[in-house]
Every structure is written in C-alpha cells, then in structure tokens.
SEGU-336660 format. One record per residue (C-alpha): residue number from 1; residue in three letters; y, x, z. Coordinates in steps of 0.02 Angstrom, whole numbers. Each point is the difference from the previous one (the first is absolute). Example, Ala and Ser with C-alpha at 12.3 -4.5 7.8 and 13.67 -1.06 7.14 Angstrom:
residues 2
+-----+------+--------+--------+--------+
! pos ! code !      Y !      X !      Z !
+-----+------+--------+--------+--------+
!   1 !  Ala !   -225 !    615 !    390 !
!   2 !  Ser !    172 !     69 !    -33 !
+-----+------+--------+--------+--------+
//
This chain:
residues 368
+-----+------+--------+--------+--------+
! pos ! code !      Y !      X !      Z !
+-----+------+--------+--------+--------+
!   1 !  Unk !  -1391 !   1942 !  -1832 !
!   2 !  Unk !    -27 !     14 !   -188 !
!   3 !  Unk !   -131 !   -104 !    -89 !
!   4 !  Unk !   -105 !    158 !    -22 !
!   5 !  Unk !     11 !     30 !    187 !
!   6 !  Unk !    -74 !   -170 !     38 !
!   7 !  Unk !   -168 !     37 !    -83 !
!   8 !  Unk !   -120 !     45 !    142 !
!   9 !  Unk !   -180 !     56 !     -2 !
!  10 !  Unk !    -98 !    -69 !    149 !
!  11 !  Unk !   -160 !     85 !     58 !
!  12 !  Unk !   -119 !   -147 !     26 !
!  13 !  Unk !   -162 !     42 !     91 !
!  14 !  Unk !    -62 !   -179 !      1 !
!  15 !  Unk !     46 !    -24 !    182 !
!  16 !  Unk !    121 !   -121 !     79 !
!  17 !  Unk !    137 !    128 !     38 !
!  18 !  Unk !     25 !     62 !   -177 !
!  19 !  Unk !    -17 !   -179 !    -65 !
!  20 !  Unk !    145 !    -58 !    109 !
!  21 !  Unk !    100 !    157 !    -43 !
!  22 !  Unk !    -10 !    -50 !   -183 !
!  23 !  Unk !     44 !   -181 !     41 !
!  24 !  Unk !    153 !     51 !    103 !
!  25 !  Unk !     67 !    104 !   -145 !
!  26 !  Unk !    -30 !   -140 !   -125 !
!  27 !  Unk !     97 !   -119 !    113 !
!  28 !  Unk !    141 !    130 !     12 !
!  29 !  Unk !     19 !      0 !   -188 !
!  30 !  Unk !    -82 !    164 !    -44 !
!  31 !  Unk !   -102 !     21 !   -159 !
!  32 !  Unk !   -167 !     41 !     80 !
!  33 !  Unk !   -148 !     90 !    -78 !
!  34 !  Unk !   -161 !      1 !    101 !
!  35 !  Unk !   -117 !    150 !     -7 !
!  36 !  Unk !   -169 !     31 !     82 !
!  37 !  Unk !    -69 !    176 !      4 !
!  38 !  Unk !   -181 !     28 !    -50 !
!  39 !  Unk !    -68 !    146 !    100 !
!  40 !  Unk !   -168 !     82 !     25 !
!  41 !  Unk !    -28 !    -99 !    157 !
!  42 !  Unk !   -100 !   -149 !    -63 !
!  43 !  Unk !   -130 !     80 !   -113 !
!  44 !  Unk !   -179 !     23 !     50 !
!  45 !  Unk !    -23 !    -98 !    162 !
!  46 !  Unk !    -54 !   -175 !     42 !
!  47 !  Unk !    160 !    -30 !     99 !
!  48 !  Unk !    117 !     66 !   -133 !
!  49 !  Unk !     80 !   -166 !    -43 !
!  50 !  Unk !     73 !    -35 !    170 !
!  51 !  Unk !    101 !    158 !     31 !
!  52 !  Unk !    190 !     -6 !     -3 !
!  53 !  Unk !      9 !     57 !   -180 !
!  54 !  Unk !   -170 !    -60 !    -60 !
!  55 !  Unk !    -48 !   -128 !   -130 !
!  56 !  Unk !     39 !   -148 !    114 !
!  57 !  Unk !    172 !     73 !     28 !
!  58 !  Unk !     36 !     11 !   -185 !
!  59 !  Unk !    -56 !   -179 !    -27 !
!  60 !  Unk !    103 !    -67 !    146 !
!  61 !  Unk !    154 !     99 !    -52 !
!  62 !  Unk !    -10 !    -73 !   -175 !
!  63 !  Unk !    -19 !   -177 !     69 !
!  64 !  Unk !    155 !     25 !    108 !
!  65 !  Unk !     96 !     70 !   -148 !
!  66 !  Unk !    -48 !   -152 !   -104 !
!  67 !  Unk !     58 !   -114 !    142 !
!  68 !  Unk !    168 !     90 !      8 !
!  69 !  Unk !     19 !      5 !   -189 !
!  70 !  Unk !     12 !    190 !    -13 !
!  71 !  Unk !    -94 !    124 !   -110 !
!  72 !  Unk !   -141 !     98 !     79 !
!  73 !  Unk !    -74 !    167 !    -54 !
!  74 !  Unk !   -142 !    109 !     62 !
!  75 !  Unk !     32 !    187 !      2 !
!  76 !  Unk !   -149 !    117 !     -1 !
!  77 !  Unk !     48 !    137 !    125 !
!  78 !  Unk !   -176 !     63 !     36 !
!  79 !  Unk !     39 !    179 !    -51 !
!  80 !  Unk !    159 !     11 !    104 !
!  81 !  Unk !    -80 !    -87 !    149 !
!  82 !  Unk !   -149 !    116 !      1 !
!  83 !  Unk !    110 !    153 !    -16 !
!  84 !  Unk !    128 !    -45 !    133 !
!  85 !  Unk !   -101 !   -104 !    124 !
!  86 !  Unk !   -188 !     20 !     -8 !
!  87 !  Unk !     -4 !    188 !    -32 !
!  88 !  Unk !    117 !     30 !    147 !
!  89 !  Unk !   -101 !   -118 !    111 !
!  90 !  Unk !   -160 !     97 !    -33 !
!  91 !  Unk !     85 !    168 !     22 !
!  92 !  Unk !     75 !    -46 !    168 !
!  93 !  Unk !   -167 !    -52 !     74 !
!  94 !  Unk !    -79 !    157 !    -72 !
!  95 !  Unk !    120 !    109 !    100 !
!  96 !  Unk !    -20 !    -98 !    162 !
!  97 !  Unk !    155 !   -110 !     -9 !
!  98 !  Unk !     21 !   -189 !      2 !
!  99 !  Unk !     99 !    -62 !   -152 !
! 100 !  Unk !    103 !   -156 !    -27 !
! 101 !  Unk !    -27 !    -47 !   -183 !
! 102 !  Unk !    124 !   -146 !      3 !
! 103 !  Unk !    143 !    123 !     22 !
! 104 !  Unk !    -52 !     98 !   -154 !
! 105 !  Unk !    -22 !   -159 !   -101 !
! 106 !  Unk !    174 !    -62 !     45 !
! 107 !  Unk !     82 !    170 !    -23 !
! 108 !  Unk !    -74 !     24 !   -173 !
! 109 !  Unk !    -98 !   -134 !    -93 !
! 110 !  Unk !     78 !   -158 !     70 !
! 111 !  Unk !    183 !     47 !    -21 !
! 112 !  Unk !     31 !    163 !    -93 !
! 113 !  Unk !   -125 !    -29 !   -139 !
! 114 !  Unk !     33 !   -187 !     -5 !
! 115 !  Unk !    186 !     30 !    -18 !
! 116 !  Unk !    -29 !    112 !   -150 !
! 117 !  Unk !   -103 !   -136 !    -84 !
! 118 !  Unk !    122 !   -135 !     50 !
! 119 !  Unk !    141 !     95 !    -83 !
! 120 !  Unk !    -97 !    -10 !   -163 !
! 121 !  Unk !      0 !   -190 !     20 !
! 122 !  Unk !    188 !      0 !     25 !
! 123 !  Unk !     -9 !    -29 !    188 !
! 124 !  Unk !    142 !     76 !     98 !
! 125 !  Unk !    -82 !    -30 !    169 !
! 126 !  Unk !   -169 !     -6 !     86 !
! 127 !  Unk !    -46 !   -123 !    138 !
! 128 !  Unk !   -150 !    -22 !    114 !
! 129 !  Unk !    -60 !   -108 !    144 !
! 130 !  Unk !     18 !    135 !    133 !
! 131 !  Unk !     71 !    -53 !    168 !
! 132 !  Unk !    148 !    119 !     -4 !
! 133 !  Unk !    184 !    -19 !    -37 !
! 134 !  Unk !    116 !    100 !   -110 !
! 135 !  Unk !    190 !      1 !     10 !
! 136 !  Unk !     93 !     50 !   -158 !
! 137 !  Unk !    180 !     56 !     16 !
! 138 !  Unk !    114 !     92 !   -121 !
! 139 !  Unk !    -43 !    164 !     84 !
! 140 !  Unk !   -184 !     -9 !     46 !
! 141 !  Unk !   -157 !   -105 !     19 !
! 142 !  Unk !    -75 !    -11 !    174 !
! 143 !  Unk !   -183 !    -43 !     32 !
! 144 !  Unk !    -22 !   -104 !    158 !
! 145 !  Unk !   -141 !    -76 !    101 !
! 146 !  Unk !    -49 !   -178 !    -41 !
! 147 !  Unk !     61 !   -145 !    107 !
! 148 !  Unk !   -179 !    -45 !     47 !
! 149 !  Unk !    -48 !    148 !    111 !
! 150 !  Unk !   -181 !    -58 !      4 !
! 151 !  Unk !     -9 !     23 !   -189 !
! 152 !  Unk !    127 !    140 !    -24 !
! 153 !  Unk !    -61 !    123 !   -134 !
! 154 !  Unk !    135 !    132 !      5 !
! 155 !  Unk !   -132 !    121 !     65 !
! 156 !  Unk !    -80 !      5 !   -173 !
! 157 !  Unk !    159 !     36 !   -100 !
! 158 !  Unk !     69 !    164 !     68 !
! 159 !  Unk !    -61 !     92 !   -155 !
! 160 !  Unk !    103 !    -99 !   -127 !
! 161 !  Unk !    105 !    110 !   -115 !
! 162 !  Unk !    177 !    -25 !     68 !
! 163 !  Unk !     74 !    -10 !   -174 !
! 164 !  Unk !    -92 !   -164 !    -36 !
! 165 !  Unk !     63 !    -91 !    156 !
! 166 !  Unk !    150 !    -78 !    -91 !
! 167 !  Unk !   -121 !    -83 !   -120 !
! 168 !  Unk !   -113 !    -82 !    130 !
! 169 !  Unk !     -3 !   -178 !     68 !
! 170 !  Unk !   -104 !    -68 !    145 !
! 171 !  Unk !     25 !   -189 !     -2 !
! 172 !  Unk !   -111 !    -43 !    151 !
! 173 !  Unk !     70 !    131 !    117 !
! 174 !  Unk !    117 !   -127 !     79 !
! 175 !  Unk !   -142 !   -125 !     29 !
! 176 !  Unk !   -142 !    -15 !    124 !
! 177 !  Unk !   -179 !    -17 !    -57 !
! 178 !  Unk !      1 !   -182 !     55 !
! 179 !  Unk !    154 !    -34 !   -105 !
! 180 !  Unk !    -80 !     84 !   -150 !
! 181 !  Unk !   -155 !   -109 !     11 !
! 182 !  Unk !    107 !   -155 !     20 !
! 183 !  Unk !    100 !     44 !   -156 !
! 184 !  Unk !   -163 !     25 !    -95 !
! 185 !  Unk !    -62 !   -172 !     56 !
! 186 !  Unk !    162 !    -83 !    -51 !
! 187 !  Unk !    -13 !     80 !   -172 !
! 188 !  Unk !   -183 !    -47 !    -19 !
! 189 !  Unk !    -55 !    180 !    -26 !
! 190 !  Unk !   -187 !     32 !     -5 !
! 191 !  Unk !     21 !    149 !    117 !
! 192 !  Unk !     80 !   -100 !    142 !
! 193 !  Unk !   -153 !      6 !    115 !
! 194 !  Unk !    -77 !    159 !    -69 !
! 195 !  Unk !    -60 !    115 !    140 !
! 196 !  Unk !     67 !    176 !     15 !
! 197 !  Unk !    -96 !    146 !    -72 !
! 198 !  Unk !    -51 !    118 !    142 !
! 199 !  Unk !   -109 !    130 !    -85 !
! 200 !  Unk !     48 !    156 !    -97 !
! 201 !  Unk !      7 !    -71 !   -175 !
! 202 !  Unk !   -107 !    135 !    -80 !
! 203 !  Unk !   -128 !     -6 !    143 !
! 204 !  Unk !    -39 !   -187 !      4 !
! 205 !  Unk !   -163 !     29 !     94 !
! 206 !  Unk !     98 !     76 !    145 !
! 207 !  Unk !   -106 !    158 !     -1 !
! 208 !  Unk !    107 !    140 !    -70 !
! 209 !  Unk !   -143 !    125 !     22 !
! 210 !  Unk !    -79 !    -77 !   -156 !
! 211 !  Unk !    153 !     52 !    -99 !
! 212 !  Unk !      0 !    174 !     76 !
! 213 !  Unk !   -184 !     25 !    -42 !
! 214 !  Unk !     34 !    -48 !   -182 !
! 215 !  Unk !    155 !    108 !    -13 !
! 216 !  Unk !    -41 !    160 !     94 !
! 217 !  Unk !   -121 !    132 !    -59 !
! 218 !  Unk !   -178 !     -7 !     67 !
! 219 !  Unk !    -15 !     64 !    178 !
! 220 !  Unk !    188 !      6 !     29 !
! 221 !  Unk !     37 !     61 !    178 !
! 222 !  Unk !     94 !   -161 !     41 !
! 223 !  Unk !   -163 !    -97 !    -20 !
! 224 !  Unk !   -117 !    127 !     80 !
! 225 !  Unk !    -58 !     -2 !    182 !
! 226 !  Unk !     96 !    102 !    126 !
! 227 !  Unk !     34 !     19 !    185 !
! 228 !  Unk !     93 !   -115 !    117 !
! 229 !  Unk !     86 !    115 !    125 !
! 230 !  Unk !    117 !     -4 !    149 !
! 231 !  Unk !    166 !     92 !    -12 !
! 232 !  Unk !    -78 !    155 !     80 !
! 233 !  Unk !   -135 !      5 !   -135 !
! 234 !  Unk !   -141 !    -75 !    103 !
! 235 !  Unk !   -119 !    -93 !   -115 !
! 236 !  Unk !    -32 !   -180 !     52 !
! 237 !  Unk !    -83 !    -71 !   -154 !
! 238 !  Unk !    -14 !     -5 !   -189 !
! 239 !  Unk !     91 !   -105 !   -131 !
! 240 !  Unk !    -56 !    -49 !   -178 !
! 241 !  Unk !    162 !     60 !    -82 !
! 242 !  Unk !    177 !     23 !     65 !
! 243 !  Unk !     71 !   -113 !   -137 !
! 244 !  Unk !    -64 !   -147 !    102 !
! 245 !  Unk !    115 !     37 !    146 !
! 246 !  Unk !    184 !    -14 !     41 !
! 247 !  Unk !    109 !     45 !    148 !
! 248 !  Unk !    -12 !   -131 !    138 !
! 249 !  Unk !   -173 !    -61 !    -52 !
! 250 !  Unk !   -128 !    -37 !    134 !
! 251 !  Unk !   -141 !    -80 !    -98 !
! 252 !  Unk !   -143 !    110 !    -58 !
! 253 !  Unk !     20 !    138 !    129 !
! 254 !  Unk !   -152 !    -38 !    106 !
! 255 !  Unk !     -2 !    -12 !    190 !
! 256 !  Unk !    -59 !     94 !    151 !
! 257 !  Unk !    170 !     39 !     75 !
! 258 !  Unk !     81 !    -74 !    154 !
! 259 !  Unk !    152 !    -53 !   -102 !
! 260 !  Unk !     22 !    -54 !   -181 !
! 261 !  Unk !     33 !    135 !   -129 !
! 262 !  Unk !    122 !    -17 !   -146 !
! 263 !  Unk !     28 !    103 !   -157 !
! 264 !  Unk !    143 !    122 !     31 !
! 265 !  Unk !     -8 !    108 !   -155 !
! 266 !  Unk !    -97 !     36 !   -159 !
! 267 !  Unk !    -37 !    183 !    -39 !
! 268 !  Unk !    -59 !     -1 !   -181 !
! 269 !  Unk !    -26 !    189 !    -15 !
! 270 !  Unk !   -129 !     -9 !    141 !
! 271 !  Unk !    -59 !   -177 !    -44 !
! 272 !  Unk !     39 !    -47 !    181 !
! 273 !  Unk !     61 !   -161 !     77 !
! 274 !  Unk !     93 !     38 !    161 !
! 275 !  Unk !     -9 !   -131 !    138 !
! 276 !  Unk !     72 !    -24 !    172 !
! 277 !  Unk !     58 !   -127 !    129 !
! 278 !  Unk !    132 !   -132 !    -40 !
! 279 !  Unk !    144 !     91 !     84 !
! 280 !  Unk !    -20 !    145 !   -123 !
! 281 !  Unk !     43 !   -119 !   -144 !
! 282 !  Unk !    183 !     -4 !     53 !
! 283 !  Unk !    122 !    119 !    -85 !
! 284 !  Unk !    181 !     39 !     45 !
! 285 !  Unk !     48 !     24 !   -182 !
! 286 !  Unk !    -57 !     34 !   -178 !
! 287 !  Unk !     35 !     97 !   -158 !
! 288 !  Unk !     29 !    -92 !   -165 !
! 289 !  Unk !    -33 !    102 !   -156 !
! 290 !  Unk !    115 !     -1 !   -152 !
! 291 !  Unk !    107 !   -148 !     56 !
! 292 !  Unk !     73 !   -118 !   -130 !
! 293 !  Unk !    171 !    -77 !     30 !
! 294 !  Unk !     77 !   -158 !    -72 !
! 295 !  Unk !    164 !     57 !     78 !
! 296 !  Unk !     59 !    164 !     72 !
! 297 !  Unk !   -123 !     89 !    115 !
! 298 !  Unk !     36 !    -18 !    187 !
! 299 !  Unk !     64 !    158 !     81 !
! 300 !  Unk !    -74 !     93 !    147 !
! 301 !  Unk !     35 !    -91 !    162 !
! 302 !  Unk !     18 !   -170 !    -86 !
! 303 !  Unk !    -70 !   -151 !     92 !
! 304 !  Unk !   -111 !   -104 !   -114 !
! 305 !  Unk !   -142 !   -126 !      7 !
! 306 !  Unk !   -168 !     39 !    -76 !
! 307 !  Unk !   -153 !   -105 !    -45 !
! 308 !  Unk !   -165 !     95 !     -8 !
! 309 !  Unk !   -119 !   -136 !    -62 !
! 310 !  Unk !      4 !   -172 !    -80 !
! 311 !  Unk !     28 !   -141 !    126 !
! 312 !  Unk !     53 !    123 !    134 !
! 313 !  Unk !    175 !    -21 !     70 !
! 314 !  Unk !    128 !    134 !    -39 !
! 315 !  Unk !     36 !    112 !    149 !
! 316 !  Unk !    151 !    108 !     43 !
! 317 !  Unk !     -3 !    186 !    -29 !
! 318 !  Unk !    109 !    153 !    -31 !
! 319 !  Unk !      2 !    116 !   -150 !
! 320 !  Unk !    -46 !    176 !     57 !
! 321 !  Unk !     -8 !     85 !   -170 !
! 322 !  Unk !     51 !    -64 !   -171 !
! 323 !  Unk !    -33 !     96 !   -162 !
! 324 !  Unk !    -61 !    -45 !   -174 !
! 325 !  Unk !   -173 !     66 !     50 !
! 326 !  Unk !    -19 !    -97 !    161 !
! 327 !  Unk !     73 !   -110 !    135 !
! 328 !  Unk !    -46 !     20 !    183 !
! 329 !  Unk !     31 !   -146 !    115 !
! 330 !  Unk !    -18 !    -22 !    187 !
! 331 !  Unk !    -35 !   -174 !     68 !
! 332 !  Unk !     93 !    -68 !    150 !
! 333 !  Unk !   -172 !    -49 !     66 !
! 334 !  Unk !   -166 !     78 !    -58 !
! 335 !  Unk !    -88 !    -99 !   -136 !
! 336 !  Unk !   -185 !    -36 !    -22 !
! 337 !  Unk !   -107 !     59 !   -148 !
! 338 !  Unk !    128 !     90 !   -108 !
! 339 !  Unk !   -110 !     14 !   -154 !
! 340 !  Unk !     15 !    134 !   -137 !
! 341 !  Unk !     13 !    -80 !   -172 !
! 342 !  Unk !     76 !   -162 !     61 !
! 343 !  Unk !    181 !    -41 !    -41 !
! 344 !  Unk !    142 !     24 !    123 !
! 345 !  Unk !    155 !   -100 !    -46 !
! 346 !  Unk !    171 !     41 !     70 !
! 347 !  Unk !    126 !   -139 !     35 !
! 348 !  Unk !    180 !    -17 !     55 !
! 349 !  Unk !     -9 !   -175 !     73 !
! 350 !  Unk !    -63 !   -111 !   -141 !
! 351 !  Unk !     40 !    126 !   -136 !
! 352 !  Unk !   -138 !    107 !    -76 !
! 353 !  Unk !     59 !    180 !     -6 !
! 354 !  Unk !   -160 !     70 !    -73 !
! 355 !  Unk !   -164 !     70 !     58 !
! 356 !  Unk !   -150 !    108 !    -38 !
! 357 !  Unk !   -180 !     34 !     41 !
! 358 !  Unk !    -44 !     58 !    173 !
! 359 !  Unk !    -56 !    181 !     -5 !
! 360 !  Unk !    -48 !     17 !    182 !
! 361 !  Unk !     37 !    -65 !    174 !
! 362 !  Unk !     86 !    113 !    125 !
! 363 !  Unk !   -136 !     38 !    127 !
! 364 !  Unk !     17 !     27 !    185 !
! 365 !  Unk !    -99 !    141 !     79 !
! 366 !  Unk !   -167 !    -52 !     77 !
! 367 !  Unk !     27 !    -17 !    188 !
! 368 !  Unk !    -81 !    139 !     98 !
+-----+------+--------+--------+--------+
//
C-alpha cells in the first residue's frame, strides 16, 4: 500500500470499541487521524453529556487520541445528522412505522459524509469500532458478520453505499468484546471500563414522544387519541396517540380480556391501533420496500437468511419476488412481530447481501 493509502480516519465516539480500533491501526503502522462527530444529540437536556456522541464522548475520544499520539478533530455534522436521521425518525413515527435511526446514521452521516471530509484531510480510508469484518480482494470487498455474535453489528450496515466498501476498515471485527476491553486495559485507555450507551443518542431521556411533540405540528394525528380495535373493527379501548405503539407491544393496552392482547398493526389514516392474541403476531413472510444491495440482488427462488430486528437471530427464507421496488420473502417458519419501518437484512451465511425497510408482513387470513 502507498504511503497515502496508509492515512486512515477513525470515527471515535469516545467508547471503548472505537478507542481500540484506533489503537489497533496505530500498532499496524497506519497514520491514524481520530475524528468525533458533533451532532444535535447533546444539546438542551440534562443528560446530554453521557450519550454516545455527547460532550463526555468528545472529551474521552480526545484523551484516547492523546494517549495514542494521534491528532483528533471534532466535525460538526448537526445539519447532516438532522436531515438524514432525525427528520426521518420523526416522519416514520408520524406515519405509523417504527424506525431504526442507527441504520440511517451509519448509511449516511457516519460513513458517507465522514469519508467525504476524510478525503479533504488526505485520508484514503475510514475505520470504525463496529463489530463487523470486511474482506478486501482484487475483485471485490465483502462485508461479513463480526466474530463476536453477541456484539455483531452487521444489521446496522446494510445501507452503506457499495462503492465505499473498498475504503473501509473494521479493526475490532475479529475480536470479542472481552478481548477489546482487555486490549484497552493493557494500553491504559480511559475508556477501558466505560459502559455501553443504550439509549437513542438524540433522545437521551428515553422518551421519544418529547421529540415528536417538538417536531410535529400541533395536534398531529400521530399524537392524538384514537381507537384500539380488534382485527374485525370491534373497539376495545382508546390510545393517547398511535406514535406510542409498535407491532408486538403489550404494554399500555389495558385489560379485561381472557388472554393478553398485542399490537398487530398501526392504521394511521384511521388513527387506530389494531390488537389481537399472540398467535396473530406470527407472519409467514414479509415485503421489503426499495431494497439496497451491497452485492447483486438475490434472484427469485434463492435461499437466504434474514434478520428482522437487532439482536434477533437470522432465519432461513426464500425469495418470492425480487425487483428494484420491492423484495418479498417467505420464512421457513413463521416469524413474530414483523414490524413495518424496521430493517430487514439479507445474508448469505456470514456475508451481508443487503437489506431494506420492512413495508409489511404477509398476513394469514383470520381463522373462521
């Protein structure tokens, strides 16, 4: 590799994973430049400093960079982050879907936009602390699951632009979380024992309805009361706003029935939350809208694996229909709570083929 090709920009959130990613590259002889992204997420709340990209993160990332002897910069990406992540998050809840903002952040702000800025600093590659692997050959670059399946983050990266794959590095993808923490201890990094961030970074209070109320117009239908109904339209209660519900949810539905009820569907046009018994949560298949492929799209009849939520195992399925507008899959066994708006990621073994947002589950007819 040329000298220019050894200058790498590392996205440093201030956590242990990105800290060790930077350290591994320094040890490998790369010329490392650390960058932390300043987003909207930590302004205006009492908990703002402790989010994954908040003020504490910036301080810790800089302390790690100083320890490693590398330069560290802070990039203000508030405008891009709001455009590509927060606006979409609000819109999805407004139309009755359940978004996954981390996918949008990775697909846009964290890699695409960061790569453009890194190029201005003379960096040929971008690296992060994600638990995934990438294999570069003369013909292609293949994105693979991380070795540590408990921490694998391939689910969040299906939306990466395929043309940037050859310029990506994931130094901790071959390590387990325990090994990463041990490396951080050995190096004396301040982030070695830092706990993981669990909340949505721009909703540090954990109550996303606060954000929706600030972002949506007054009396938006998503935040207005409506009916809780059975699949046949029978009214069984009232909700305070359908934006507070997601498929598979049980909490907040009241009682009075002989068996628990779960959210089956959101009908935004009618402001209705549809509920039913647990067995009605299972779907034999789903439709993914506007799929995005890191490699060629699978053909009809292809056997694949698909993951429909973070921390869920991938399950086998078959491609029924494959076009640029949509992909229909049938599961080998029915799956629970197939949720519109969530990501569905398609795999061939460990390799990420691509993915998309779930448009709708395939529904079985109500038994007579």
